[in-house]
Kinemage of the C-alpha trace (Angstrom):
@kinemage 1
@onewidth
@group {chain A} dominant
@subgroup {mainchain}
@vectorlist {calphas} color= white
{ca met a 1} P -52.119 -21.391 13.902
{ca val a 2} L -48.559 -20.691 14.780
{ca ile a 3} L -47.091 -24.085 14.305
{ca ala a 4} L -47.578 -26.831 11.601
{ca pro a 5} L -50.130 -29.565 12.360
{ca glu a 6} L -48.810 -32.624 14.048
{ca tyr a 7} L -49.977 -34.937 11.368
{ca ser a 8} L -49.225 -35.038 7.748
{ca leu a 9} L -51.578 -33.730 5.146
{ca gln a 10} L -52.240 -37.264 3.926
{ca lys a 11} L -53.296 -38.475 7.440
{ca gln a 12} L -55.457 -35.307 7.981
{ca ala a 13} L -57.189 -36.107 4.682
{ca arg a 14} L -57.847 -39.843 5.768
{ca leu a 15} L -59.195 -38.606 9.074
{ca val a 16} L -61.930 -36.862 7.335
{ca his a 17} L -63.055 -39.956 5.647
{ca ala a 18} L -62.663 -42.022 8.905
{ca leu a 19} L -64.997 -39.641 10.750
{ca cys a 20} L -67.562 -39.863 7.973
{ca val a 21} L -67.530 -43.605 8.279
{ca leu a 22} L -67.908 -43.347 11.996
{ca his a 23} L -70.909 -40.778 11.592
{ca asn a 24} L -72.631 -43.152 9.115
{ca phe a 25} L -72.092 -46.183 11.313
{ca ile a 26} L -73.693 -44.324 14.328
{ca arg a 27} L -76.423 -43.195 12.108
{ca val a 28} L -77.201 -46.804 10.912
{ca his a 29} L -76.707 -48.623 14.353
{ca asp a 30} L -78.025 -45.965 16.793
{ca pro a 31} L -80.330 -43.557 14.936
{ca asp a 32} L -81.872 -42.519 18.325
{ca asp a 33} L -78.483 -40.978 19.107
{ca leu a 34} L -79.204 -37.827 17.193
{ca asp a 35} L -81.474 -35.058 18.644
{ca thr a 36} L -82.490 -33.775 15.387
{ca thr a 37} L -83.093 -35.179 11.933
{ca ile a 38} L -81.086 -33.806 8.816
{ca glu a 39} L -84.356 -32.166 7.683
{ca glu a 40} L -84.856 -30.304 11.002
{ca glu a 41} L -81.315 -29.231 11.130
{ca leu a 42} L -81.285 -27.805 7.544
{ca thr a 43} L -84.408 -25.894 8.182
{ca arg a 44} L -83.424 -24.511 11.656
{ca ile a 45} L -82.946 -20.790 11.669
{ca pro a 46} L -79.917 -20.047 14.080
{ca glu a 47} L -80.408 -17.500 16.648
{ca pro a 48} L -78.000 -14.573 16.390
{ca pro a 49} L -75.382 -14.614 19.272
{ca glu a 50} L -75.864 -12.199 22.086
{ca gln a 51} L -73.354 -9.469 22.639
{ca gly a 52} L -72.168 -11.040 25.900
{ca asp a 53} L -71.129 -14.310 23.850
{ca phe a 54} L -68.219 -12.301 22.601
{ca gly a 55} L -66.954 -10.847 25.845
{ca gly a 56} L -68.697 -7.622 25.946
{ca ser a 57} L -68.945 -4.598 23.778
{ca ile a 58} L -66.283 -3.512 21.246
{ca ser a 59} L -65.044 0.011 21.318
{ca ala a 60} L -64.682 2.100 18.171
{ca ala a 61} L -61.055 2.170 18.569
{ca glu a 62} L -60.909 -1.723 18.886
{ca lys a 63} L -63.032 -1.953 15.943
{ca glu a 64} L -60.949 0.338 13.836
{ca ala a 65} L -57.767 -1.487 14.955
{ca ala a 66} L -59.191 -4.732 13.906
{ca thr a 67} L -60.477 -3.544 10.507
{ca ser a 68} L -57.005 -2.087 9.930
{ca arg a 69} L -55.298 -5.304 10.806
{ca arg a 70} L -57.768 -7.258 8.657
{ca asp a 71} L -57.106 -4.912 5.674
{ca asn a 72} L -53.265 -5.067 6.169
{ca ile a 73} L -53.458 -8.813 6.158
{ca ala a 74} L -55.453 -8.972 2.986
{ca lys a 75} L -53.160 -6.400 1.177
{ca gln a 76} L -50.066 -8.531 2.137
{ca met a 77} L -51.970 -11.875 0.939
{ca trp a 78} L -52.753 -10.104 -2.283
{ca ala a 79} L -49.085 -8.900 -2.751
{ca asp a 80} L -47.844 -12.485 -2.079
{ca tyr a 81} L -50.374 -13.874 -4.532
{ca val a 82} L -49.289 -11.349 -7.255
{ca glu a 83} L -45.593 -12.220 -6.495
{ca tyr a 84} L -46.415 -15.826 -6.756
{ca leu a 85} L -48.024 -15.401 -10.158
{ca glu a 86} L -45.206 -13.400 -11.514
{ca thr a 87} L -42.607 -16.135 -10.542
{ca arg a 88} L -44.760 -18.735 -12.324
{ca his a 89} L -44.273 -17.186 -15.804
């Protein structure tokens, strides 16, 4: 995300509860709306995505660049966390 959410954190938290209420309402008043039961969904084994689902193959250079970027982000996050801990004391 590049910009802050449009809604306050309090409204976002309330949205979760509202969606749960809506979900439960639909389950009670229209149970045939669901294609699967909870038990079926929990026991379903997902199929692994096909390579084409991700836009093709990834070259070794692309994989290395992504790995490097991920590692740099993790290092910066750790450094920020350590700095935060030091300012707390």
